[in-house]
N, C-alpha and C positions, 0 to 999 in steps of 0.2 A: 498783807492787805489790812486795811483799817475799815471797819464798818461804821456807818453813821446813819441813823434813822432820818429819812427825809419826808416821809408821808405815810399816813395810815388812813385807810379807806374803810367805810362802813362795810360790814361783812367780815371784818377781822382779817383783812389781807394787809400785810405790812410790806412796804417797799423800802428797800435798803439801797443806799448809794455806796458803791465800792470805789475806793481810790487807793492807788498804790503810793507808797512812800519811797523816796530815794535819798541816799546820803551824799551823792555827788552833785555839787553845785553846778559844775560845768555841764554835766549831762542834763540836769533839770532845765538849764537855760537854753540849750540847743535843741531839745526834743520838741516835737509839735505838741500842742495842748492835748491833754488826755480827754477822751470822750467818755462821759460818765456812763456806767452800766447800771441798770436797775435789776434787782433780784426780787422776784415776787415770792413771798413766803406765806403759805396758808397756815393760819393759827386756829386751832379748835380743840375739841375734847381729846384728851389723851396726850396732847403736847405738853411741854414743860415751860413754865414761866419762872423767871429769875427775878427776885426782888432786889432792886438796886438801891441807891441812896435815897432815903426819904426826903421830901421837900422840907419838912420840919425837922428840928433838932432831935426831938424825942419820939416822933411818930410820923407815919405816912399821911399825906393830906388827902389822897384819892383812893386809899385802900383801907377797908374796914374789916374787922373780924366780928362775926355773928356767932353767938353761942346759944343753942337752943336750951330753954329752961323749962318749958312745959309743952307737951304735945297736944295735938287737936283732940277734942273730946271723944271722937270715934275710935281713937287709938287706945283709950283707957288713960287713967291719970298717970302722968309722967312716965309713960312706957314708950320707948322709941319704936318706930315701925320695924317689923322684922324683914320686910322687903321694900325697896324703894318704890315710890309711886310715880316715877318718871322714866323716860327712855334712857337707860344707862349706856346704850351704845352711842347715842348722839348728844346726850345731856339735855334734850328738849324736855321742857316741863319741870326743870329743876326748881325754879323759883316758886311755882305754885305748890310743889311738894314740900320743900324744906321750910318755907315761910308760913306754914300753918302753925298755930299755937303761939307761944310767947318765946322771946329771945332777948338776950342782952347784946348790945352793940357798942363797940369802941373803935377808935382809930387804931390801926395796926401799929404796935410799938416798933421802934427802930431795931429791936433785938432780932427781928426777922430778916434784916439786911443780909443779902448773899444766899438766902435759902432758895432752893429749887423745888417748886411745887407743881403737881400735876393739875392740869386744867380739867375741871369737872363739866363745864359747859359754858356757853355764851348765849346771850339773849339780848334783844332790843326791847327795852321797857320805856314806858312814858314817865317822865319826871312829874311827880305829883304837884309840884309848885309851878312849873312853867308849861307843862304839856309837851315839851320837846322830847324827841327820842334820845335815849341814852344807851350806849353800848356797854353792857355789863358782862363781866367775866367772873366765874366762880372758880376758886382754887381749893384744892384739898388742903386743909390747914394742918393735918396730922395731929389734931387735937380732937378727942371724941366729941361728937355732937356739935361741931363747929365748922364754919365755912368762911373763907376769905372772899369778900366782895370787892371787885375792882371796877372803878369808873374808868373803863378802858381808854377812852380818848384823852382824858385829863392825865391819867397815870403815864401814858406814853409821851404826851406833850411835855411833861415835867421830868421825864426820864426816871420815873420811880419803878418801872418794870421793863424787862426785856424777855426774849423768848428763845427757846431751843426747839425749833420745829422738827417734825418727823419727815415732812415732805417738802421738796424744793422744786421750783420750776424756774428756769432762766427765761427771761423775757427778751 
């Protein structure tokens, strides 16, 4: 079977089109047309994201890495929080918790290609420039005090990211 992404819906549900391949020309010419099947896959906290080929030659276009450089004043000077200030079971509130203080940001380098990273959470945020909703996914970067920020819709559209879900439902 070959999987090809055909649609992604807000709420982080990915729909995949499954089509079978055949090596026999005569069989392919005589069989009735295949009816496409959709597979609905829920993507969320704890699932695995796979970084695919970046859109750019040296870096990903829709995936960034944020490294925390200074913590919020109530945490003390440059002292990481001892416990997360967000719901670690669902990932809710991750943005408000992590993005207090200062941080460096850069487009994720292509060296991350092929890495499998755990999803920390997903949120819908407002784009500060346009006011439009943005589906954002946070990945564990495996680098201390850093997180990977994924512009979900664009990264999926340009095939920069794929997923290994935990749960599957056949539609």
